[in-house]
C-alpha positions as CSV (number, residue, x, y, z in Angstrom):
1,M,-5.3,25.0,-2.8
2,P,-4.7,23.3,0.3
3,A,-7.8,21.0,1.4
4,H,-9.1,21.1,4.9
5,I,-10.7,17.8,5.9
6,S,-13.9,18.3,8.1
7,R,-14.2,16.4,11.3
8,R,-17.6,14.9,9.5
9,Q,-15.3,13.3,6.8
10,F,-12.7,12.2,9.5
11,L,-15.1,10.2,11.4
12,K,-16.6,8.2,8.3
13,S,-13.8,6.0,8.1
14,G,-14.8,4.5,11.5
15,L,-11.1,4.9,13.2
16,A,-12.6,7.1,16.0
17,A,-15.1,4.8,17.3
18,G,-14.5,4.3,20.8
19,L,-12.2,7.2,21.4
20,T,-12.4,9.2,24.7
21,L,-12.9,13.0,25.3
22,P,-9.7,14.8,24.1
23,L,-7.0,15.2,27.2
24,P,-4.0,18.0,27.8
25,I,-1.3,17.3,25.5
26,T,2.2,18.4,26.1
27,E,2.9,21.8,24.5
28,H,6.2,21.3,23.8
29,L,5.1,19.5,20.3
30,F,3.0,22.7,19.3
31,S,5.6,25.5,20.5
32,K,5.8,25.8,16.3
33,S,2.4,26.3,15.6
34,N,1.4,29.0,18.1
35,N,-0.1,26.1,20.5
36,S,-3.5,25.7,18.6
37,A,-6.5,24.1,20.3
38,K,-5.8,21.6,17.3
39,S,-2.7,19.5,15.7
40,K,-2.0,20.6,12.3
41,V,-1.2,17.6,10.1
42,V,-0.3,18.0,6.5
43,L,-0.5,15.1,3.7
44,I,1.0,16.3,0.6
45,R,1.2,13.7,-2.6
46,R,2.5,13.6,-5.8
47,K,1.2,11.5,-8.7
48,D,5.2,12.0,-10.4
49,L,6.9,10.8,-7.3
50,F,8.5,8.0,-8.9
51,S,10.8,8.0,-11.6
52,K,10.5,5.7,-14.8
53,K,13.1,3.3,-12.9
54,G,10.9,3.2,-9.4
55,R,13.0,5.2,-7.7
56,P,11.6,8.3,-5.6
57,N,12.9,11.5,-7.8
58,P,14.6,13.4,-5.3
59,H,14.1,16.9,-6.5
60,V,10.3,16.0,-6.2
61,V,10.7,14.6,-2.2
62,Q,12.5,18.1,-2.0
63,E,9.2,20.0,-3.2
64,M,7.1,17.7,-1.4
65,L,9.0,18.1,1.8
66,D,9.3,22.0,0.8
67,K,5.7,22.7,0.1
68,A,4.6,20.4,3.3
69,L,6.6,22.5,5.8
70,L,5.7,25.6,4.4
71,E,2.0,24.9,5.1
72,L,2.3,23.1,8.4
73,T,4.7,26.4,9.7
74,G,3.2,29.3,8.0
75,K,5.9,30.9,6.9
76,P,6.7,32.3,3.3
77,K,9.8,30.9,2.7
78,I,11.4,27.6,3.4
79,D,14.8,29.1,5.2
80,E,11.9,31.0,7.9
81,A,10.3,27.2,8.0
82,W,12.9,25.5,9.1
83,A,14.4,28.2,11.4
84,A,11.2,28.3,13.6
85,I,11.7,24.3,13.7
86,V,16.0,24.0,14.7
87,N,18.5,26.8,14.8
88,K,22.0,26.6,14.2
89,E,23.3,25.8,17.7
90,D,21.3,22.6,17.5
91,I,22.6,18.9,17.5
92,V,20.2,17.1,15.4
93,G,19.7,13.6,14.8
94,I,17.7,12.3,12.4
95,K,15.8,9.3,13.6
96,S,15.3,7.0,10.6
97,N,14.3,3.5,9.9
98,V,16.5,0.9,8.3
99,W,14.1,-2.3,8.1
100,R,15.2,-3.9,4.7
101,P,11.8,-4.4,3.0
102,L,10.8,-1.0,3.6
103,H,13.3,1.4,5.2
104,T,13.4,5.5,5.2
105,P,13.9,6.3,1.6
106,V,17.4,7.9,1.6
107,E,15.6,10.6,-0.7
108,V,13.8,11.9,1.8
109,E,16.6,11.5,4.5
110,Q,18.9,13.6,2.2
111,A,16.1,16.1,1.7
112,I,15.7,16.7,5.7
113,K,19.5,16.8,5.6
114,K,19.8,19.4,3.1
115,R,17.8,21.9,4.7
116,L,19.3,21.3,7.9
117,L,22.6,22.1,6.5
118,E,21.2,25.3,4.9
119,A,19.5,26.1,8.6
120,G,23.1,26.0,10.0
121,I,23.6,22.8,11.6
122,E,27.2,21.8,11.3
123,E,27.9,18.5,9.7
124,K,29.5,17.0,12.9
125,N,26.2,18.0,14.8
126,L,24.0,15.8,12.6
127,S,23.4,12.5,12.1
128,I,21.2,10.0,10.4
129,D,21.0,6.3,12.6
130,D,18.6,4.1,13.4
131,R,19.4,1.0,15.4
132,G,23.0,2.7,16.8
133,V,21.0,5.7,18.1
134,L,22.3,4.6,21.7
135,N,25.8,4.8,21.1
136,N,25.7,7.1,18.3
137,P,27.6,10.3,19.7
138,V,25.6,12.9,18.1
139,F,22.4,11.1,19.4
140,K,23.7,10.8,22.7
141,K,24.4,14.9,22.8
142,A,21.1,15.7,20.3
143,T,19.1,18.6,21.2
144,A,16.9,18.3,18.7
145,L,15.3,15.3,16.9
146,I,13.6,14.3,13.5
147,N,11.5,11.3,13.7
148,T,10.9,9.6,9.7
149,R,10.1,6.3,8.8
150,P,7.4,4.5,6.6
151,M,4.3,3.3,7.5
152,R,3.7,-0.7,7.4
153,T,1.5,-2.9,9.2
154,H,3.2,-4.9,12.1
155,A,2.8,-8.3,13.8
156,W,2.6,-7.0,17.2
157,S,2.0,-3.1,17.3
158,G,-0.5,-3.8,14.8
159,V,1.2,-0.7,12.6
160,G,4.8,0.6,12.8
161,S,4.9,4.2,12.5
162,L,6.6,7.3,14.4
163,N,5.3,6.4,18.0
164,K,7.1,3.1,17.2
165,N,9.8,4.7,16.0
166,Y,11.7,5.5,18.9
167,I,11.9,2.0,20.2
168,M,15.5,1.9,19.4
169,F,15.8,4.7,22.2
170,V,15.7,1.8,24.9
171,P,18.3,-1.0,25.7
172,N,15.3,-3.5,25.7
173,P,12.8,-3.0,23.2
174,S,10.7,-6.4,24.1
175,H,9.6,-4.8,27.6
176,Y,7.5,-2.6,25.4
177,H,5.7,-5.4,23.3
178,P,3.3,-6.4,25.7
179,D,-0.4,-5.9,25.3
180,S,-0.1,-4.8,21.4
181,C,2.9,-2.2,22.3
182,A,0.4,-0.2,24.4
183,D,3.2,1.7,26.0
184,L,5.5,2.7,23.3
185,A,4.5,6.3,24.5
186,T,6.5,6.0,27.5
187,I,9.5,5.7,25.7
188,W,9.0,9.8,24.5
189,K,9.2,10.6,28.2
190,L,12.7,9.1,28.5
191,P,15.7,11.9,28.8
192,I,17.3,10.7,25.9
193,V,14.0,12.2,24.0
194,K,11.8,13.7,26.0
195,D,11.1,17.4,24.4
196,K,13.5,17.2,21.6
197,T,11.1,16.1,18.9
198,R,11.1,19.4,16.4
199,L,9.3,17.4,13.2
200,N,7.7,14.0,12.3
201,I,7.6,12.8,8.9
202,L,5.6,9.6,8.2
203,V,6.6,8.4,4.6
204,M,3.6,6.9,3.0
205,F,5.2,6.5,-0.6
206,T,4.4,3.1,-1.1
207,P,2.8,1.5,2.7
208,L,2.7,-2.0,3.7
209,F,-1.4,-2.6,4.3
210,H,-1.4,-6.5,5.5
211,G,0.4,-9.1,6.4
212,I,0.5,-12.2,9.1
213,G,3.5,-13.0,11.0
214,P,6.3,-11.2,12.8
215,H,8.4,-9.5,9.7
216,H,5.8,-10.0,7.4
217,F,6.2,-8.1,4.0
218,N,4.7,-9.1,0.5
219,P,5.0,-6.7,-1.9
220,K,2.0,-7.5,-3.6
221,F,0.1,-5.8,0.2
222,T,1.9,-2.1,-0.7
223,W,0.6,0.2,-3.1
224,R,2.3,3.8,-4.8
225,Y,0.4,6.2,-2.5
226,N,2.9,8.8,-3.2
227,G,2.4,10.8,0.2
228,L,3.9,12.5,3.0
229,I,2.6,13.2,6.2
230,V,4.0,15.8,8.2
231,G,3.4,17.4,11.4
232,F,4.5,18.5,15.3
233,D,2.3,15.8,16.7
234,P,3.3,12.2,16.1
235,V,0.2,10.8,17.4
236,A,-1.8,12.9,15.2
237,V,0.5,12.2,12.3
238,D,-0.1,8.5,12.9
239,A,-3.9,8.5,13.2
240,V,-4.1,10.1,9.8
241,G,-1.7,7.4,8.5
242,V,-3.9,4.4,10.3
243,R,-6.9,5.5,8.7
244,I,-5.5,5.4,5.2
245,I,-4.2,2.1,6.0
246,Q,-7.5,0.7,6.8
247,N,-9.3,2.3,4.3
248,K,-7.1,0.9,1.8
249,R,-7.7,-2.7,3.3
250,R,-11.6,-2.1,2.9
251,L,-10.9,-1.0,-0.4
252,Y,-8.7,-4.1,-1.2
253,F,-10.4,-6.7,0.2
254,G,-14.4,-5.5,0.0
255,E,-15.0,-5.8,3.5
256,N,-14.2,-4.1,6.9
257,R,-11.0,-6.1,8.0
258,P,-9.5,-4.1,10.7
259,I,-5.9,-3.8,11.7
260,N,-5.3,-6.7,13.8
261,P,-3.3,-6.5,16.2
262,P,-5.7,-2.9,16.8
263,P,-2.7,-0.4,17.0
264,K,-4.2,1.0,20.2
265,H,-0.7,2.0,21.4
266,I,-1.8,5.4,18.6
267,F,-4.6,5.8,20.5
268,L,-3.4,5.5,24.1
269,A,-0.7,7.7,23.6
270,E,-3.7,10.3,23.5
271,T,-6.1,8.8,26.5
272,R,-3.5,7.4,28.7
273,H,0.1,8.7,28.1
274,H,-1.0,12.6,27.0
275,L,1.4,12.7,24.4
276,G,-0.5,14.0,21.6
277,Y,-4.0,13.9,19.5
278,A,-5.7,10.7,18.4
279,D,-9.0,12.2,18.6
280,P,-10.3,13.5,14.9
281,Q,-12.3,16.4,16.5
282,K,-8.1,17.4,17.5
283,I,-7.1,17.2,14.2
284,D,-7.1,19.9,11.6
285,L,-5.6,17.7,8.7
286,V,-4.6,19.7,5.1
287,T,-4.2,18.2,2.2
288,L,-2.0,19.0,-0.7
289,G,-1.3,17.8,-3.9
290,W,-2.5,15.0,-5.6
291,Q,-6.2,13.6,-4.7
292,E,-7.1,10.5,-6.4
293,E,-8.2,7.9,-4.1
294,I,-6.6,9.7,-1.6
295,L,-8.4,7.3,1.1
296,L,-9.5,9.6,3.8
């Protein structure tokens, strides 16, 4: 049975400290969820995600994504869930992430692609890309975007997650680095992406929870969380991911060691740019599957 996380439980993590009162959000992010006053976010985990060879099992990944979308959309069948997200006339770009140490798993990309093709999207109108999106003919004409990437700590923005994943849609990414990438949400207002994002999938299979310096990666600071966080609101999905990372850091280091630099861009995406909700009072979090060490 799905488990709803209460406001009290969310606040206990301490990540809500300093947040202002919620502000209006853009309607399109919730057009598929009955314009709820809250952003619905689904966290699903499977203990049996990885094979004996250490790779995500494609069948388990597909099942995780399907169950998350059924819960998110409230539809009884997976074809109806995807029909609520895209239509067969859409031109769809799957915005992935190719950072070598921790890239979007191909199993996730293919699970998304399979359902999009089944939903009637033509192969010629579907593309998976990251660093080449500005020159990709499908992304140039895209009417719909699916945003997916793994969660990791980041030297400039605190975390690399869904909000930051769109930085490749600008020709000058370094212009968005000042002040811990505080204004990344402005990218979402550019014509190439504005009002096009239909779904956000934060991959939490083996998140990176600590590191020092640009492009840091040490596998000892990753762990098998075996999760996906799915929602229409990228800010809410990221806020849940940040909470898990911060709780993992507290568990690992034995003390409260905040993410450095703080991922302020996620909270400013709500309070300054009105992209979505980071305030836990405005997040309806549902958990499915494996609950052990869920870190919520």
